[in-house]
C-alpha positions as CSV (number, residue, x, y, z in Angstrom):
1,M,4.4,239.5,-122.1
2,G,1.0,240.8,-121.1
3,S,0.0,244.3,-122.0
4,K,-1.0,246.8,-119.3
5,Y,-4.2,247.1,-121.3
6,T,-5.2,243.5,-120.7
7,K,-8.6,243.0,-119.8
8,R,-9.5,241.6,-116.6
9,Y,-12.6,239.6,-115.8
10,S,-14.3,239.0,-112.6
11,D,-14.6,235.6,-111.0
12,E,-18.2,235.8,-111.4
13,Y,-17.8,236.5,-115.0
14,K,-15.3,233.6,-115.6
15,R,-17.7,231.1,-113.9
16,D,-20.8,232.2,-115.7
17,A,-19.0,232.3,-119.0
18,V,-17.7,228.7,-118.4
19,E,-21.1,227.6,-117.4
20,L,-22.7,228.8,-120.6
21,V,-20.3,226.8,-122.6
22,R,-21.0,223.7,-120.6
23,S,-24.7,224.1,-120.2
24,S,-25.8,225.4,-123.7
25,G,-23.9,222.9,-126.2
26,R,-22.2,225.9,-127.8
27,T,-18.7,225.6,-128.8
28,V,-15.9,227.6,-127.1
29,T,-15.6,229.8,-129.9
30,E,-19.2,230.3,-130.3
31,A,-19.9,231.4,-126.7
32,A,-16.8,233.6,-126.8
33,R,-18.0,235.4,-129.7
34,E,-21.4,236.0,-128.3
35,L,-20.0,237.3,-125.0
36,G,-17.5,239.5,-127.1
37,I,-14.2,238.0,-125.4
38,S,-11.2,236.3,-126.7
39,S,-11.8,232.5,-127.3
40,E,-8.3,231.9,-126.0
41,S,-9.3,233.2,-122.8
42,L,-12.6,231.3,-122.4
43,R,-10.9,228.1,-123.5
44,G,-8.2,228.6,-120.8
45,W,-10.9,229.1,-118.1
46,V,-12.8,226.0,-119.4
47,K,-9.6,223.8,-119.2
48,K,-8.8,225.4,-115.7
49,V,-12.2,224.1,-114.4
50,R,-11.9,220.7,-116.0
51,A,-8.6,220.1,-114.6
52,A,-9.8,221.0,-111.2
53,Q,-12.9,218.5,-111.7
54,D,-10.4,215.8,-112.5
55,T,-8.4,216.3,-109.5
56,G,-11.6,216.2,-107.3
57,S,-11.5,219.7,-106.4
58,S,-14.8,220.7,-104.9
59,S,-14.6,224.1,-105.9
60,A,-14.0,223.7,-109.6
61,A,-16.1,226.4,-110.8
62,G,-14.3,228.9,-108.8
63,Q,-10.9,227.7,-110.3
64,A,-11.4,229.5,-113.5
65,G,-11.8,232.9,-111.5
66,Q,-8.5,232.6,-110.1
67,S,-6.8,233.0,-113.2
68,A,-5.1,236.2,-114.3
69,D,-5.9,235.5,-117.9
70,G,-7.2,238.6,-119.7
71,G,-9.4,238.9,-122.9
């Protein structure tokens, strides 16, 4: 169960973080460390975008922002 202190990230922040991983060649762990966020959260956002792309969603980048994952 989640803590009431779980950090929430904006949809825009999630999209930008996923784009950093995709465009920079950094690993999820490296990007997460650089951003100061949990690698598990970032990994989940990246997986969500990839899954949305695999199903042909036109708003794949926005899918990461719909997650209730924290950091």
